[in-house]
C-alpha positions in Angstrom: -123.0 -66.0 -118.8 -119.4 -66.8 -117.9 -119.3 -69.2 -120.9 -120.7 -66.6 -123.2 -118.0 -64.1 -122.0 -115.2 -66.6 -122.5 -116.5 -67.3 -126.0 -116.5 -63.6 -126.8 -113.0 -63.2 -125.4 -111.8 -66.1 -127.6 -113.4 -64.6 -130.7 -111.9 -61.2 -130.0 -108.5 -62.8 -129.5 -108.8 -64.6 -132.8 -109.7 -61.3 -134.5 -106.7 -59.5 -132.9 -104.4 -62.3 -133.9 -105.6 -62.1 -137.5 -105.1 -58.3 -137.6 -101.6 -58.7 -136.1 -100.7 -61.4 -138.7 -101.9 -59.2 -141.6 -100.5 -55.9 -140.3 -97.0 -56.4 -141.7 -98.4 -57.4 -145.1 -100.6 -54.3 -145.1 -97.6 -52.1 -144.1 -95.5 -53.7 -146.8 -98.3 -53.2 -149.4 -98.6 -49.5 -148.4 -94.8 -49.0 -148.6 -94.8 -50.6 -152.0 -97.7 -48.4 -153.1 -95.8 -45.3 -151.9 -92.7 -46.3 -153.8 -94.8 -47.0 -156.9 -96.4 -43.5 -156.6 -93.0 -41.8 -156.3 -91.6 -43.8 -159.3 -94.7 -42.9 -161.4 -94.3 -39.2 -160.4 -90.6 -39.3 -161.3 -91.4 -41.0 -164.6 -94.0 -38.3 -165.4 -91.6 -35.5 -164.6 -88.9 -37.1 -166.8 -91.3 -37.3 -169.7 -92.2 -33.6 -169.3 -88.6 -32.6 -168.7 -87.5 -34.3 -171.9 -90.3 -32.3 -173.7 -88.6 -29.0 -172.5 -91.0 -28.4 -169.6 -88.9 -26.0 -167.5 -90.8 -26.6 -164.2 -90.5 -30.3 -164.7 -86.8 -30.0 -165.3 -86.3 -28.0 -162.1 -88.5 -30.3 -160.0 -86.8 -33.4 -161.2 -83.3 -32.0 -160.7 -84.2 -31.1 -157.1 -85.8 -34.5 -156.5 -82.7 -36.3 -157.9 -80.3 -34.2 -155.9 -82.2 -34.9 -152.7 -81.8 -38.6 -153.5 -78.1 -38.1 -154.0 -78.3 -39.0 -157.7 -76.2 -36.0 -158.6 -75.2 -37.2 -162.1 -78.8 -37.3 -163.3 -79.6 -34.2 -161.3 -76.9 -32.2 -163.2 -78.3 -33.3 -166.5 -81.6 -31.7 -165.7 -80.0 -28.6 -164.2 -78.2 -28.3 -167.6 -81.5 -28.6 -169.5 -83.0 -25.9 -167.3 -79.9 -23.7 -167.5 -80.1 -23.9 -171.3 -83.4 -22.2 -171.0 -81.8 -19.4 -169.1 -83.2 -20.2 -165.6 -81.1 -18.4 -163.0 -81.6 -20.9 -160.2 -80.6 -23.8 -162.5 -77.5 -21.8 -163.6 -76.6 -21.3 -159.9 -77.1 -25.0 -159.0 -75.1 -26.1 -162.0 -72.2 -23.7 -161.1 -72.3 -25.2 -157.6 -72.1 -28.8 -158.9 -69.1 -27.8 -161.1 -67.3 -26.3 -158.1 -68.2 -28.9 -155.5 -67.7 -31.8 -158.0 -71.2 -33.3 -157.6 -72.2 -35.5 -160.5 -69.9 -33.7 -162.9 -66.2 -33.2 -163.5 -64.6 -30.3 -161.7 -64.6 -27.1 -163.7 -64.5 -24.0 -161.4 -63.7 -21.7 -164.3 -67.0 -22.6 -166.0 -68.7 -22.4 -162.6 -67.5 -18.8 -162.2 -68.7 -18.0 -165.7 -72.2 -19.2 -164.8 -72.1 -17.3 -161.5 -71.2 -14.1 -163.4 -74.2 -14.6 -165.7 -76.4 -15.1 -162.6 -74.9 -12.1 -160.9 -75.5 -9.9 -164.0 -79.1 -11.0 -163.9 -79.4 -10.0 -160.2 -79.6 -13.5 -158.8 -78.7 -12.9 -155.1 -77.3 -16.4 -154.4 -75.2 -16.2 -157.5 -73.8 -12.8 -156.4 -72.9 -14.3 -153.0 -71.2 -17.4 -154.5 -69.3 -15.3 -157.0 -68.0 -13.1 -154.1 -66.8 -16.3 -152.4 -65.0 -17.5 -155.5 -63.3 -14.1 -155.9 -62.4 -14.1 -152.2 -60.8 -17.6 -152.4 -59.5 -17.5 -156.0 -61.5 -20.6 -156.9 -62.0 -20.5 -160.6 -61.0 -16.8 -160.9 -58.2 -14.4 -159.9 -58.5 -13.4 -156.2 -60.1 -10.0 -155.8 -60.9 -9.2 -152.2 -62.2 -5.7 -153.0 -64.7 -6.9 -155.6 -65.6 -9.8 -153.3 -66.5 -7.4 -150.5 -68.5 -5.2 -152.9 -70.5 -8.2 -154.1 -71.0 -9.4 -150.5 -72.4 -5.9 -149.7 -74.9 -6.2 -152.6 -76.1 -9.7 -151.4 -76.1 -8.6 -147.7 -78.3 -5.6 -148.5 -80.9 -8.2 -149.7 -80.7 -10.0 -146.4 -78.5 -12.9 -147.6 -77.2 -14.3 -144.2 -74.2 -16.1 -145.7 -73.2 -13.0 -147.6 -73.4 -11.0 -144.4 -71.2 -13.5 -142.6 -68.6 -13.8 -145.4 -68.5 -10.0 -145.7 -67.8 -9.7 -142.0 -65.0 -12.3 -142.3 -63.5 -10.7 -145.4 -63.4 -7.3 -143.7 -61.7 -8.9 -140.7 -59.1 -10.8 -142.7 -55.4 -10.2 -143.3 -54.6 -6.5 -143.9 -55.4 -5.1 -147.4 -57.1 -2.0 -148.7 -60.4 -3.9 -148.5 -60.3 -4.8 -144.9 -61.8 -3.0 -141.9 -61.4 -5.2 -138.8 -63.5 -2.9 -136.6 -66.4 -2.9 -138.9 -66.0 -6.7 -139.5 -66.2 -7.3 -135.8 -69.3 -5.1 -135.5 -71.0 -7.1 -138.3 -70.1 -10.4 -136.7 -71.5 -9.2 -133.4 -74.8 -8.3 -135.1 -75.0 -11.8 -136.5 -74.3 -13.4 -133.1 -77.0 -11.3 -131.6 -79.4 -12.6 -134.2 -78.4 -16.2 -133.4 -76.5 -17.0 -136.7 -74.5 -20.0 -135.6 -71.5 -19.7 -137.9 -70.7 -16.3 -136.5 -70.3 -17.5 -132.9 -66.8 -19.1 -133.3 -65.7 -16.4 -135.8 -66.7 -13.7 -133.3 -64.7 -15.5 -130.5 -61.6 -15.7 -132.8 -62.0 -12.0 -133.6 -62.3 -11.0 -130.0 -59.0 -12.8 -129.2 -56.9 -11.0 -131.8 -54.3 -8.6 -130.6 -54.3 -7.9 -126.9 -57.9 -8.5 -125.8 -59.5 -6.9 -122.7 -60.7 -9.2 -119.9 -64.3 -8.5 -121.0 -63.4 -9.6 -124.5 -61.8 -12.8 -123.2 -64.8 -13.7 -121.2 -67.1 -13.0 -124.1 -64.9 -15.2 -126.3 -64.9 -17.9 -123.7 -68.8 -17.9 -123.5 -69.0 -18.1 -127.4 -66.5 -21.0 -127.5 -68.3 -22.9 -124.8 -71.6 -22.4 -126.7 -70.0 -23.6 -129.9 -68.3 -26.6 -128.3 -71.6 -27.7 -126.7 -73.1 -27.5 -130.2 -70.4 -29.9 -131.5 -67.8 -27.5 -133.0 -64.5 -29.4 -132.6 -62.5 -26.3 -133.3 -64.1 -24.5 -130.4 -63.5 -27.5 -128.2 -59.8 -27.5 -129.1 -59.6 -23.8 -128.3 -61.1 -24.5 -124.9 -58.6 -27.3 -124.2 -55.8 -24.8 -124.8 -57.2 -21.7 -123.1 -59.8 -23.0 -120.6 -59.0 -26.7 -119.8 -61.5 -27.0 -117.0 -64.3 -26.0 -119.3 -63.0 -28.5 -121.9 -62.9 -31.3 -119.4 -66.4 -30.6 -118.1 -67.9 -30.7 -121.6 -66.0 -33.9 -122.4 -67.1 -35.5 -119.1 -70.8 -34.7 -119.9 -70.5 -36.0 -123.5 -68.8 -39.2 -122.2 -71.6 -39.7 -119.7 -74.2 -39.3 -122.5 -72.5 -42.0 -124.5 -72.2 -44.4 -121.6 -68.5 -43.9 -120.9 -68.8 -42.5 -117.4 -65.8 -40.4 -116.5 -66.8 -39.8 -112.9 -68.3 -36.5 -111.7 -68.9 -33.8 -114.2 -66.7 -31.3 -112.4 -64.0 -30.2 -114.9 -61.2 -32.1 -113.1 -59.0 -34.4 -115.1 -59.2 -37.4 -112.7 -57.8 -40.8 -113.3 -61.3 -42.0 -114.0 -61.9 -39.3 -116.6 -58.6 -40.2 -118.3 -59.6 -43.9 -118.3 -63.0 -43.1 -119.9 -61.4 -40.9 -122.6 -58.8 -43.7 -123.3 -61.5 -46.3 -123.7 -63.5 -44.0 -125.9 -60.5 -43.4 -128.1 -59.8 -47.1 -128.4 -63.4 -47.8 -129.4 -63.6 -45.1 -132.0 -60.2 -45.9 -133.6 -58.5 -42.6 -132.7 -56.0 -43.9 -130.2 -53.0 -42.8 -132.3 -54.1 -39.2 -131.8 -55.2 -39.5 -128.2 -52.1 -41.4 -126.9 -50.1 -38.2 -126.6 -52.6 -36.8 -124.1 -56.3 -35.6 -124.1 -55.4 -32.0 -123.8 -53.6 -31.7 -127.1 -55.4 -29.7 -129.8 -55.5 -32.6 -132.3 -56.8 -35.0 -129.6 -59.4 -32.4 -128.5 -60.7 -32.0 -132.1 -60.8 -35.8 -132.7 -62.6 -36.4 -129.5 -65.0 -33.6 -130.2 -65.9 -34.9 -133.7 -66.4 -38.5 -132.4 -68.2 -37.6 -129.1 -70.7 -35.3 -130.6 -71.4 -37.7 -133.5 -72.5 -40.3 -131.0 -74.4 -38.1 -128.5 
């Protein structure tokens, strides 16, 4: 009985060894099959796109963009745009303004956005508003930008709502309304829209803020700093250094650069840990003037939160 059990164990071990030996080959075969399937699907889409199949053009353009093959992606956005598709027109305008796979031509980008806006394409309306706000590809026109943001925001476009709030809070002009801008930013913060957090903190600190506004701004900056916003971290270094040091100590601990207790005190051990981190990440030229400087705080933030 013992002999029979040993024989069974031996046979089972041989089977397991055989499976283990063939597993990598099976995995490689499956990976190769998956690649072949994707290549075949892309080839089929390309054939249909060349035959003026609009859906194929759009699908292939998206697939190529996701694969960072922007030059080929633009070619198919152009084919779809030639058929009047609003999303393709919007994507092509973005490529022209971001310089992705095509030479920069913001004026042509704005022209395409205007066509999309006239057709009621909400993302085109929001992007056209941004172009008019910044003057990229068109004469700056803050009043028109705000009007277009209002249209897109009424459709629930989150980015348009955010940019509208910022435009209203910007430097004085007939189009600005800082009180309304702050209210709109507050609504976005309450909804958890992340880009609004730092902007709201900055808005609260304008003029001569009340103590309650300062504390609200502090909370927002801490939340943003913990989320990896290097600008918020730099603001804390200047206004609330203990908060800044505590966040840096925790991030250093997470990366294996222990800076001692996480207590917000700039001890010799914490300074040593920051110095070692700066040397390892190649930002010592910025850090050597001191970890509390704004440029050092931003550089440390960018590098610390990239590695945590």
